[in-house]
C-alpha positions as CSV (number, residue, x, y, z in Angstrom):
1,X,78.5,145.4,30.5
2,X,74.9,144.2,30.2
3,X,74.7,145.4,26.6
4,X,77.8,143.5,25.7
5,X,76.4,140.3,27.3
6,X,73.1,140.7,25.4
7,X,75.0,141.1,22.1
8,X,77.3,138.2,22.8
9,X,74.6,135.6,22.9
10,X,73.1,136.3,19.4
11,X,76.5,136.6,17.9
12,X,77.5,133.2,19.4
13,X,74.2,131.6,18.2
14,X,74.8,133.1,14.7
15,X,78.3,131.5,14.6
16,X,76.9,128.1,15.6
17,X,74.2,128.4,13.0
18,X,76.7,129.3,10.3
19,X,79.0,126.4,11.4
20,X,76.0,124.0,11.2
21,X,75.1,125.2,7.7
22,X,78.7,124.8,6.5
23,X,78.9,121.3,8.0
24,X,75.5,120.3,6.5
25,X,76.6,121.6,3.0
26,X,79.8,119.7,3.3
27,X,78.0,116.5,4.3
28,X,75.5,116.7,1.5
29,X,78.2,117.5,-1.1
30,X,80.2,114.4,0.0
31,X,77.2,112.0,-0.1
32,X,76.5,109.9,-3.2
33,X,74.0,110.9,-5.9
34,X,71.6,108.2,-4.7
35,X,71.5,109.6,-1.2
36,X,71.1,113.1,-2.6
37,X,68.0,112.0,-4.6
38,X,66.6,110.4,-1.4
39,X,67.3,113.6,0.6
40,X,65.6,115.8,-2.1
41,X,62.4,113.6,-2.3
42,X,62.1,113.3,1.5
């Protein structure tokens, strides 16, 4: 049981990180070209 709990936490965090990356990619792809230029230079 302890092993399963220890494995569940990293798996959950990985899912959250993947979700965050997908959302960030979606947000950057939907922004205008001017905002993308500002984001790249920042």
